[in-house]
N, CA, C, O and the ligand as a Tripos MOL2 file, in Angstrom:
@<TRIPOS>MOLECULE
protein
  253   251    64     0     0
PROTEIN
NO_CHARGES

@<TRIPOS>ATOM
      1 N         -48.6600  128.6490   35.8200 N.3       1 MET1
      2 CA        -47.1070  128.8590   35.8140 C.3       1 MET1
      3 C         -46.3290  127.7410   36.4320 C.2       1 MET1
      4 O         -46.5920  127.2410   37.5250 O.2       1 MET1
      5 N         -45.2960  127.3730   35.6000 N.am      2 VAL2
      6 CA        -44.7720  126.2940   35.8260 C.3       2 VAL2
      7 C         -43.6720  126.7320   37.1120 C.2       2 VAL2
      8 O         -43.0590  127.7990   37.1160 O.2       2 VAL2
      9 N         -43.5780  125.8400   38.0240 N.am      3 THR3
     10 CA        -42.7880  126.0420   39.0410 C.3       3 THR3
     11 C         -41.4100  125.2990   39.1040 C.2       3 THR3
     12 O         -41.3570  124.1290   38.7260 O.2       3 THR3
     13 N         -40.3520  125.9100   39.5460 N.am      4 LYS4
     14 CA        -39.1400  125.3260   39.5950 C.3       4 LYS4
     15 C         -38.7840  124.8940   41.0150 C.2       4 LYS4
     16 O         -38.7990  125.7030   41.9430 O.2       4 LYS4
     17 N         -38.4420  123.5240   41.1850 N.am      5 LYS5
     18 CA        -38.2620  123.0110   42.3920 C.3       5 LYS5
     19 C         -36.9870  122.2230   42.3440 C.2       5 LYS5
     20 O         -36.6460  121.4930   41.4130 O.2       5 LYS5
     21 N         -36.2820  122.4630   43.5120 N.am      6 LYS6
     22 CA        -34.9220  121.7060   43.7050 C.3       6 LYS6
     23 C         -35.4130  120.2920   44.5220 C.2       6 LYS6
     24 O         -36.2070  120.3050   45.4630 O.2       6 LYS6
     25 N         -34.8600  119.2390   44.0370 N.am      7 ILE7
     26 CA        -35.0990  117.9760   44.7140 C.3       7 ILE7
     27 C         -33.9860  117.4160   44.7380 C.2       7 ILE7
     28 O         -33.4530  116.9680   43.7230 O.2       7 ILE7
     29 N         -33.4300  117.3550   46.0170 N.am      8 GLY8
     30 CA        -31.9960  116.6240   46.1370 C.3       8 GLY8
     31 C         -31.0180  117.5860   45.5700 C.2       8 GLY8
     32 O         -30.7970  118.7300   45.9660 O.2       8 GLY8
     33 N         -30.3040  116.7700   44.2990 N.am      9 ASP9
     34 CA        -29.3430  117.6980   43.5810 C.3       9 ASP9
     35 C         -29.7870  118.0430   42.1840 C.2       9 ASP9
     36 O         -29.0740  118.5140   41.2970 O.2       9 ASP9
     37 N         -31.2980  117.6860   42.1020 N.am     10 ARG10
     38 CA        -31.9780  117.7760   40.6620 C.3      10 ARG10
     39 C         -32.9380  118.9370   40.8750 C.2      10 ARG10
     40 O         -33.5580  119.2640   41.8870 O.2      10 ARG10
     41 N         -32.8980  119.5230   39.5450 N.am     11 THR11
     42 CA        -33.9730  120.6550   39.6200 C.3      11 THR11
     43 C         -35.1710  120.0640   38.3840 C.2      11 THR11
     44 O         -34.9500  119.7980   37.2020 O.2      11 THR11
     45 N         -36.3180  119.9920   39.0610 N.am     12 VAL12
     46 CA        -37.4240  119.8140   38.3750 C.3      12 VAL12
     47 C         -38.3450  120.8450   38.0450 C.2      12 VAL12
     48 O         -38.3050  121.7860   38.8370 O.2      12 VAL12
     49 N         -39.2090  120.9620   37.0620 N.am     13 PHE13
     50 CA        -40.0850  121.8680   36.6140 C.3      13 PHE13
     51 C         -41.6340  121.2360   37.1050 C.2      13 PHE13
     52 O         -42.0310  120.1190   36.7720 O.2      13 PHE13
     53 N         -42.2340  121.9890   37.7730 N.am     14 LEU14
     54 CA        -43.5490  121.2700   38.2140 C.3      14 LEU14
     55 C         -44.7270  121.9540   37.3690 C.2      14 LEU14
     56 O         -44.7190  123.1480   37.0680 O.2      14 LEU14
     57 N         -45.7850  121.0120   37.0070 N.am     15 CYS15
     58 CA        -46.7960  121.5060   36.5920 C.3      15 CYS15
     59 C         -47.6840  122.1800   37.6250 C.2      15 CYS15
     60 O         -47.8370  121.5480   38.6700 O.2      15 CYS15
     61 N         -48.2580  123.2830   37.5220 N.am     16 ASP16
     62 CA        -48.7770  123.9900   38.4890 C.3      16 ASP16
     63 C         -50.3330  123.4250   38.9040 C.2      16 ASP16
     64 O         -50.9090  123.5930   39.9790 O.2      16 ASP16
     65 N         -50.8090  122.7190   37.7310 N.am     17 ILE17
     66 CA        -52.1350  122.0640   37.9930 C.3      17 ILE17
     67 C         -52.2070  120.6840   38.3690 C.2      17 ILE17
     68 O         -53.1000  120.3220   39.1350 O.2      17 ILE17
     69 N         -51.3110  119.8190   37.8860 N.am     18 CYS18
     70 CA        -51.4460  118.5340   38.2290 C.3      18 CYS18
     71 C         -50.1600  118.1480   39.2940 C.2      18 CYS18
     72 O         -50.1370  117.1000   39.9390 O.2      18 CYS18
     73 N         -49.2070  119.0870   39.3460 N.am     19 GLY19
     74 CA        -48.0700  118.7700   40.2960 C.3      19 GLY19
     75 C         -47.0510  117.9710   39.7680 C.2      19 GLY19
     76 O         -46.0000  117.9260   40.4070 O.2      19 GLY19
     77 N         -47.1550  117.2850   38.6540 N.am     20 LEU20
     78 CA        -46.0450  116.4500   38.0420 C.3      20 LEU20
     79 C         -44.9630  117.2410   37.7960 C.2      20 LEU20
     80 O         -45.0480  118.3900   37.3630 O.2      20 LEU20
     81 N         -43.7780  116.5750   38.0990 N.am     21 GLY21
     82 CA        -42.6210  117.3550   37.7070 C.3      21 GLY21
     83 C         -41.8570  116.7290   36.6250 C.2      21 GLY21
     84 O         -41.8380  115.5060   36.4880 O.2      21 GLY21
     85 N         -41.1230  117.6620   35.7290 N.am     22 TYR22
     86 CA        -40.5340  117.2420   34.4910 C.3      22 TYR22
     87 C         -39.0420  117.8910   34.6860 C.2      22 TYR22
     88 O         -38.7190  118.8090   35.4400 O.2      22 TYR22
     89 N         -38.2320  117.1380   33.7830 N.am     23 ALA23
     90 CA        -36.7430  117.5350   33.7970 C.3      23 ALA23
     91 C         -36.7310  118.8220   33.0920 C.2      23 ALA23
     92 O         -35.8600  119.6150   33.4490 O.2      23 ALA23
     93 N         -37.4860  119.1570   32.2130 N.am     24 ASP24
     94 CA        -37.3260  120.3410   31.4650 C.3      24 ASP24
     95 C         -38.6600  121.3360   31.5690 C.2      24 ASP24
     96 O         -39.8030  120.9480   31.8110 O.2      24 ASP24
     97 N         -38.3320  122.4220   31.3810 N.am     25 ARG25
     98 CA        -39.5080  123.4350   31.6060 C.3      25 ARG25
     99 C         -40.5240  123.4160   30.4690 C.2      25 ARG25
    100 O         -41.7110  123.7100   30.6130 O.2      25 ARG25
    101 N         -39.8390  122.9700   29.1020 N.am     26 VAL26
    102 CA        -40.8570  122.9490   27.9760 C.3      26 VAL26
    103 C         -41.8820  121.8500   28.2460 C.2      26 VAL26
    104 O         -43.0650  122.0650   27.9820 O.2      26 VAL26
    105 N         -41.5190  120.7740   28.7200 N.am     27 THR27
    106 CA        -42.6570  119.6210   28.8430 C.3      27 THR27
    107 C         -43.4710  119.9030   29.9810 C.2      27 THR27
    108 O         -44.6310  119.4900   29.9740 O.2      27 THR27
    109 N         -42.9570  120.6630   31.1360 N.am     28 ALA28
    110 CA        -43.9510  120.9720   32.2390 C.3      28 ALA28
    111 C         -44.7150  122.1380   31.7940 C.2      28 ALA28
    112 O         -45.7330  122.3900   32.4370 O.2      28 ALA28
    113 N         -44.3920  122.9290   30.7630 N.am     29 GLN29
    114 CA        -45.1070  123.8460   30.2740 C.3      29 GLN29
    115 C         -46.3910  123.1560   29.3260 C.2      29 GLN29
    116 O         -47.5330  123.6140   29.3590 O.2      29 GLN29
    117 N         -46.0800  122.2450   28.6750 N.am     30 GLU30
    118 CA        -46.7360  121.4560   27.6190 C.3      30 GLU30
    119 C         -47.9200  120.7870   28.7890 C.2      30 GLU30
    120 O         -49.1160  121.0030   28.5960 O.2      30 GLU30
    121 N         -47.5470  120.1320   29.7560 N.am     31 CYS31
    122 CA        -48.3550  119.5680   30.5740 C.3      31 CYS31
    123 C         -49.4420  120.4550   31.1700 C.2      31 CYS31
    124 O         -50.6440  120.2020   31.2490 O.2      31 CYS31
    125 N         -48.7740  121.5690   31.5840 N.am     32 GLU32
    126 CA        -49.8880  122.6850   32.2020 C.3      32 GLU32
    127 C         -50.8300  123.2170   31.2930 C.2      32 GLU32
    128 O         -51.9090  123.6490   31.7000 O.2      32 GLU32
    129 N         -50.5200  123.2230   30.1010 N.am     33 ASP33
    130 CA        -51.4190  123.6850   28.9510 C.3      33 ASP33
    131 C         -52.3300  122.6900   28.8110 C.2      33 ASP33
    132 O         -53.5210  122.9990   28.8120 O.2      33 ASP33
    133 N         -51.9510  121.3780   28.6710 N.am     34 TYR34
    134 CA        -52.9040  120.1990   28.5480 C.3      34 TYR34
    135 C         -53.8810  120.3290   29.7480 C.2      34 TYR34
    136 O         -55.0930  120.4610   29.5800 O.2      34 TYR34
    137 N         -53.3890  120.2920   30.7550 N.am     35 CYS35
    138 CA        -54.0540  120.1970   32.0870 C.3      35 CYS35
    139 C         -55.0860  121.4370   32.2430 C.2      35 CYS35
    140 O         -56.2430  121.2900   32.6350 O.2      35 CYS35
    141 N         -54.6170  122.4430   31.9490 N.am     36 ARG36
    142 CA        -55.7090  123.6650   31.9050 C.3      36 ARG36
    143 C         -56.8030  123.5020   30.9520 C.2      36 ARG36
    144 O         -57.9790  123.7580   31.2090 O.2      36 ARG36
    145 N         -56.2350  122.9410   29.5240 N.am     37 ALA37
    146 CA        -57.1900  122.6980   28.4590 C.3      37 ALA37
    147 C         -58.3790  121.6810   28.7610 C.2      37 ALA37
    148 O         -59.5270  121.8520   28.3520 O.2      37 ALA37
    149 N         -57.8910  120.4360   29.6490 N.am     38 HIS38
    150 CA        -58.6060  119.3190   29.8720 C.3      38 HIS38
    151 C         -59.1480  119.4780   31.3510 C.2      38 HIS38
    152 O         -59.5790  118.4470   31.8670 O.2      38 HIS38
    153 N         -59.1780  120.5270   32.0240 N.am     39 HIS39
    154 CA        -59.5350  120.6250   33.4310 C.3      39 HIS39
    155 C         -58.8600  119.6730   34.3640 C.2      39 HIS39
    156 O         -59.5190  118.9610   35.1210 O.2      39 HIS39
    157 N         -57.5570  119.6490   34.3220 N.am     40 GLY40
    158 CA        -56.9470  118.8470   35.3610 C.3      40 GLY40
    159 C         -56.6500  117.2380   34.9230 C.2      40 GLY40
    160 O         -56.0210  116.4930   35.6750 O.2      40 GLY40
    161 N         -57.1850  116.7920   33.6050 N.am     41 SER41
    162 CA        -56.7590  115.6280   33.4090 C.3      41 SER41
    163 C         -55.4910  115.7630   32.4530 C.2      41 SER41
    164 O         -55.3830  116.6200   31.5770 O.2      41 SER41
    165 N         -54.4480  114.6820   32.7880 N.am     42 CYS42
    166 CA        -53.3600  114.7700   32.1370 C.3      42 CYS42
    167 C         -53.3520  114.0100   30.9100 C.2      42 CYS42
    168 O         -54.1830  113.1450   30.6310 O.2      42 CYS42
    169 N         -52.2670  114.4090   30.1050 N.am     43 SER43
    170 CA        -52.0880  113.3800   28.8600 C.3      43 SER43
    171 C         -51.1210  112.3820   29.2580 C.2      43 SER43
    172 O         -50.0110  112.6540   29.7170 O.2      43 SER43
    173 N         -51.5980  111.1640   29.0600 N.am     44 ALA44
    174 CA        -50.9000  109.9750   29.2970 C.3      44 ALA44
    175 C         -49.3480  110.1310   28.6480 C.2      44 ALA44
    176 O         -48.3520  109.7280   29.2500 O.2      44 ALA44
    177 N         -49.3030  110.7500   27.3870 N.am     45 GLU45
    178 CA        -48.1270  110.8190   26.7720 C.3      45 GLU45
    179 C         -47.3000  111.7770   27.3820 C.2      45 GLU45
    180 O         -46.0840  111.5880   27.4060 O.2      45 GLU45
    181 N         -47.7610  112.6970   27.8360 N.am     46 ILE46
    182 CA        -46.9310  113.9250   28.3770 C.3      46 ILE46
    183 C         -46.5140  113.4410   29.8470 C.2      46 ILE46
    184 O         -45.3410  113.5430   30.2070 O.2      46 ILE46
    185 N         -47.4660  112.9300   30.6550 N.am     47 SER47
    186 CA        -47.3870  112.4430   32.0340 C.3      47 SER47
    187 C         -46.1950  111.2550   32.0140 C.2      47 SER47
    188 O         -45.3810  111.2670   32.9370 O.2      47 SER47
    189 N         -46.1010  110.3410   31.0790 N.am     48 ALA48
    190 CA        -45.0450  109.4670   30.8830 C.3      48 ALA48
    191 C         -43.6730  109.8710   30.8710 C.2      48 ALA48
    192 O         -42.7750  109.0300   30.9070 O.2      48 ALA48
    193 N         -43.4370  111.1610   30.8200 N.am     49 LYS49
    194 CA        -42.2830  111.8000   30.9000 C.3      49 LYS49
    195 C         -41.8020  112.4520   32.0830 C.2      49 LYS49
    196 O         -40.7020  112.9800   32.2430 O.2      49 LYS49
    197 N         -43.0080  112.3290   33.1140 N.am     50 ALA50
    198 CA        -42.6710  112.8970   34.3470 C.3      50 ALA50
    199 C         -41.4610  112.3000   34.9540 C.2      50 ALA50
    200 O         -41.1240  111.1640   34.6230 O.2      50 ALA50
    201 N         -40.7120  113.0500   35.9070 N.am     51 VAL51
    202 CA        -39.6630  112.5460   36.6400 C.3      51 VAL51
    203 C         -39.9020  112.6800   38.1530 C.2      51 VAL51
    204 O         -39.0300  112.3510   38.9570 O.2      51 VAL51
    205 N         -41.2280  113.2230   38.5700 N.am     52 TYR52
    206 CA        -41.2390  113.3640   39.9170 C.3      52 TYR52
    207 C         -42.9320  113.5350   40.0310 C.2      52 TYR52
    208 O         -43.6200  114.3820   39.4610 O.2      52 TYR52
    209 N         -43.3680  112.4780   40.9320 N.am     53 LEU53
    210 CA        -44.6360  112.4790   41.3910 C.3      53 LEU53
    211 C         -45.0310  112.8480   42.5550 C.2      53 LEU53
    212 O         -44.6500  112.0860   43.4440 O.2      53 LEU53
    213 N         -45.7620  113.8850   42.9580 N.am     54 PRO54
    214 CA        -45.9950  114.4240   44.2270 C.3      54 PRO54
    215 C         -47.0520  113.4350   45.0440 C.2      54 PRO54
    216 O         -48.2190  113.2160   44.7180 O.2      54 PRO54
    217 N         -46.3440  112.8970   46.1850 N.am     55 GLY55
    218 CA        -47.2170  111.9660   47.0010 C.3      55 GLY55
    219 C         -47.5830  110.6310   46.4070 C.2      55 GLY55
    220 O         -46.9100  109.6060   46.5230 O.2      55 GLY55
    221 N         -49.0010  110.7820   45.5990 N.am     56 ALA56
    222 CA        -49.3140  109.3720   45.2440 C.3      56 ALA56
    223 C         -48.2780  108.6550   44.5260 C.2      56 ALA56
    224 O         -47.5450  109.1380   43.6630 O.2      56 ALA56
    225 N         -48.2780  107.2150   45.0420 N.am     57 PRO57
    226 CA        -47.2960  106.2130   44.2250 C.3      57 PRO57
    227 C         -47.8180  106.0830   42.6620 C.2      57 PRO57
    228 O         -47.0220  105.8900   41.7430 O.2      57 PRO57
    229 N         -49.1420  106.2010   42.4760 N.am     58 THR58
    230 CA        -49.7390  105.8480   41.1240 C.3      58 THR58
    231 C         -50.4630  107.1560   40.7670 C.2      58 THR58
    232 O         -50.9240  107.8590   41.6660 O.2      58 THR58
    233 N         -50.5680  107.4800   39.5330 N.am     59 LEU59
    234 CA        -51.2780  108.4750   38.9370 C.3      59 LEU59
    235 C         -52.8030  108.5130   39.1510 C.2      59 LEU59
    236 O         -53.3160  107.5140   38.6460 O.2      59 LEU59
    237 N         -53.6310  109.2740   39.6880 N.am     60 PRO60
    238 CA        -55.0050  109.1680   39.9550 C.3      60 PRO60
    239 C         -55.7130  108.7760   38.5940 C.2      60 PRO60
    240 O         -55.3800  109.1590   37.4720 O.2      60 PRO60
    241 N         -56.7410  107.9500   38.9190 N.am     61 ASP61
    242 CA        -57.5620  107.4310   37.5350 C.3      61 ASP61
    243 C         -58.5820  108.3890   37.5170 C.2      61 ASP61
    244 O         -59.6510  107.9960   37.9840 O.2      61 ASP61
    245 N         -58.5420  109.5500   37.1010 N.am     62 ARG62
    246 CA        -59.5300  110.6740   36.6700 C.3      62 ARG62
    247 C         -60.1660  110.3660   35.5230 C.2      62 ARG62
    248 O         -59.6450  109.6690   34.6530 O.2      62 ARG62
    249 N         -61.3740  110.8800   35.4390 N.am     63 LYS63
    250 CA        -62.0790  110.6910   34.1870 C.3      63 LYS63
    251 C         -62.1270  112.2010   33.2510 C.2      63 LYS63
    252 O         -62.6870  112.2310   32.1560 O.2      63 LYS63
    253 ZN        -50.3110  118.9660   34.4980 Zn       64 ZN64
@<TRIPOS>BOND
     1     1     2 1
     2     2     3 1
     3     3     4 2
     4     3     5 am
     5     5     6 1
     6     6     7 1
     7     7     8 2
     8     7     9 am
     9     9    10 1
    10    10    11 1
    11    11    12 2
    12    11    13 am
    13    13    14 1
    14    14    15 1
    15    15    16 2
    16    15    17 am
    17    17    18 1
    18    18    19 1
    19    19    20 2
    20    19    21 am
    21    21    22 1
    22    22    23 1
    23    23    24 2
    24    23    25 am
    25    25    26 1
    26    26    27 1
    27    27    28 2
    28    27    29 am
    29    29    30 1
    30    30    31 1
    31    31    32 2
    32    31    33 am
    33    33    34 1
    34    34    35 1
    35    35    36 2
    36    35    37 am
    37    37    38 1
    38    38    39 1
    39    39    40 2
    40    39    41 am
    41    41    42 1
    42    42    43 1
    43    43    44 2
    44    43    45 am
    45    45    46 1
    46    46    47 1
    47    47    48 2
    48    47    49 am
    49    49    50 1
    50    50    51 1
    51    51    52 2
    52    51    53 am
    53    53    54 1
    54    54    55 1
    55    55    56 2
    56    55    57 am
    57    57    58 1
    58    58    59 1
    59    59    60 2
    60    59    61 am
    61    61    62 1
    62    62    63 1
    63    63    64 2
    64    63    65 am
    65    65    66 1
    66    66    67 1
    67    67    68 2
    68    67    69 am
    69    69    70 1
    70    70    71 1
    71    71    72 2
    72    71    73 am
    73    73    74 1
    74    74    75 1
    75    75    76 2
    76    75    77 am
    77    77    78 1
    78    78    79 1
    79    79    80 2
    80    79    81 am
    81    81    82 1
    82    82    83 1
    83    83    84 2
    84    83    85 am
    85    85    86 1
    86    86    87 1
    87    87    88 2
    88    87    89 am
    89    89    90 1
    90    90    91 1
    91    91    92 2
    92    91    93 am
    93    93    94 1
    94    94    95 1
    95    95    96 2
    96    95    97 am
    97    97    98 1
    98    98    99 1
    99    99   100 2
   100    99   101 am
   101   101   102 1
   102   102   103 1
   103   103   104 2
   104   103   105 am
   105   105   106 1
   106   106   107 1
   107   107   108 2
   108   107   109 am
   109   109   110 1
   110   110   111 1
   111   111   112 2
   112   111   113 am
   113   113   114 1
   114   114   115 1
   115   115   116 2
   116   115   117 am
   117   117   118 1
   118   118   119 1
   119   119   120 2
   120   119   121 am
   121   121   122 1
   122   122   123 1
   123   123   124 2
   124   123   125 am
   125   125   126 1
   126   126   127 1
   127   127   128 2
   128   127   129 am
   129   129   130 1
   130   130   131 1
   131   131   132 2
   132   131   133 am
   133   133   134 1
   134   134   135 1
   135   135   136 2
   136   135   137 am
   137   137   138 1
   138   138   139 1
   139   139   140 2
   140   139   141 am
   141   141   142 1
   142   142   143 1
   143   143   144 2
   144   143   145 am
   145   145   146 1
   146   146   147 1
   147   147   148 2
   148   147   149 am
   149   149   150 1
   150   150   151 1
   151   151   152 2
   152   151   153 am
   153   153   154 1
   154   154   155 1
   155   155   156 2
   156   155   157 am
   157   157   158 1
   158   158   159 1
   159   159   160 2
   160   159   161 am
   161   161   162 1
   162   162   163 1
   163   163   164 2
   164   163   165 am
   165   165   166 1
   166   166   167 1
   167   167   168 2
   168   167   169 am
   169   169   170 1
   170   170   171 1
   171   171   172 2
   172   171   173 am
   173   173   174 1
   174   174   175 1
   175   175   176 2
   176   175   177 am
   177   177   178 1
   178   178   179 1
   179   179   180 2
   180   179   181 am
   181   181   182 1
   182   182   183 1
   183   183   184 2
   184   183   185 am
   185   185   186 1
   186   186   187 1
   187   187   188 2
   188   187   189 am
   189   189   190 1
   190   190   191 1
   191   191   192 2
   192   191   193 am
   193   193   194 1
   194   194   195 1
   195   195   196 2
   196   195   197 am
   197   197   198 1
   198   198   199 1
   199   199   200 2
   200   199   201 am
   201   201   202 1
   202   202   203 1
   203   203   204 2
   204   203   205 am
   205   205   206 1
   206   206   207 1
   207   207   208 2
   208   207   209 am
   209   209   210 1
   210   210   211 1
   211   211   212 2
   212   211   213 am
   213   213   214 1
   214   214   215 1
   215   215   216 2
   216   215   217 am
   217   217   218 1
   218   218   219 1
   219   219   220 2
   220   219   221 am
   221   221   222 1
   222   222   223 1
   223   223   224 2
   224   223   225 am
   225   225   226 1
   226   226   227 1
   227   227   228 2
   228   227   229 am
   229   229   230 1
   230   230   231 1
   231   231   232 2
   232   231   233 am
   233   233   234 1
   234   234   235 1
   235   235   236 2
   236   235   237 am
   237   237   238 1
   238   238   239 1
   239   239   240 2
   240   239   241 am
   241   241   242 1
   242   242   243 1
   243   243   244 2
   244   243   245 am
   245   245   246 1
   246   246   247 1
   247   247   248 2
   248   247   249 am
   249   249   250 1
   250   250   251 1
   251   251   252 2
@<TRIPOS>SUBSTRUCTURE
     1 MET1         2 RESIDUE 1 A MET
     2 VAL2         6 RESIDUE 1 A VAL
     3 THR3        10 RESIDUE 1 A THR
     4 LYS4        14 RESIDUE 1 A LYS
     5 LYS5        18 RESIDUE 1 A LYS
     6 LYS6        22 RESIDUE 1 A LYS
     7 ILE7        26 RESIDUE 1 A ILE
     8 GLY8        30 RESIDUE 1 A GLY
     9 ASP9        34 RESIDUE 1 A ASP
    10 ARG10       38 RESIDUE 1 A ARG
    11 THR11       42 RESIDUE 1 A THR
    12 VAL12       46 RESIDUE 1 A VAL
    13 PHE13       50 RESIDUE 1 A PHE
    14 LEU14       54 RESIDUE 1 A LEU
    15 CYS15       58 RESIDUE 1 A CYS
    16 ASP16       62 RESIDUE 1 A ASP
    17 ILE17       66 RESIDUE 1 A ILE
    18 CYS18       70 RESIDUE 1 A CYS
    19 GLY19       74 RESIDUE 1 A GLY
    20 LEU20       78 RESIDUE 1 A LEU
    21 GLY21       82 RESIDUE 1 A GLY
    22 TYR22       86 RESIDUE 1 A TYR
    23 ALA23       90 RESIDUE 1 A ALA
    24 ASP24       94 RESIDUE 1 A ASP
    25 ARG25       98 RESIDUE 1 A ARG
    26 VAL26      102 RESIDUE 1 A VAL
    27 THR27      106 RESIDUE 1 A THR
    28 ALA28      110 RESIDUE 1 A ALA
    29 GLN29      114 RESIDUE 1 A GLN
    30 GLU30      118 RESIDUE 1 A GLU
    31 CYS31      122 RESIDUE 1 A CYS
    32 GLU32      126 RESIDUE 1 A GLU
    33 ASP33      130 RESIDUE 1 A ASP
    34 TYR34      134 RESIDUE 1 A TYR
    35 CYS35      138 RESIDUE 1 A CYS
    36 ARG36      142 RESIDUE 1 A ARG
    37 ALA37      146 RESIDUE 1 A ALA
    38 HIS38      150 RESIDUE 1 A HIS
    39 HIS39      154 RESIDUE 1 A HIS
    40 GLY40      158 RESIDUE 1 A GLY
    41 SER41      162 RESIDUE 1 A SER
    42 CYS42      166 RESIDUE 1 A CYS
    43 SER43      170 RESIDUE 1 A SER
    44 ALA44      174 RESIDUE 1 A ALA
    45 GLU45      178 RESIDUE 1 A GLU
    46 ILE46      182 RESIDUE 1 A ILE
    47 SER47      186 RESIDUE 1 A SER
    48 ALA48      190 RESIDUE 1 A ALA
    49 LYS49      194 RESIDUE 1 A LYS
    50 ALA50      198 RESIDUE 1 A ALA
    51 VAL51      202 RESIDUE 1 A VAL
    52 TYR52      206 RESIDUE 1 A TYR
    53 LEU53      210 RESIDUE 1 A LEU
    54 PRO54      214 RESIDUE 1 A PRO
    55 GLY55      218 RESIDUE 1 A GLY
    56 ALA56      222 RESIDUE 1 A ALA
    57 PRO57      226 RESIDUE 1 A PRO
    58 THR58      230 RESIDUE 1 A THR
    59 LEU59      234 RESIDUE 1 A LEU
    60 PRO60      238 RESIDUE 1 A PRO
    61 ASP61      242 RESIDUE 1 A ASP
    62 ARG62      246 RESIDUE 1 A ARG
    63 LYS63      250 RESIDUE 1 A LYS
    64 ZN64       253 GROUP 0 **** ****
């Protein structure tokens, strides 16, 4: 389930699986669907739209 989170004066939608945040719910849902289907591996195309990265300065290089 996509989580809505307020960061400063912005609202982001977080993928519940990888934790990346997106400016709109539709993209976050796309990411979550992709992550679920690919066992936590993100689509580079989708994650490129992320506006919020939890913790890590770079995306983890997962297989
Ligand atoms: Zn994701």
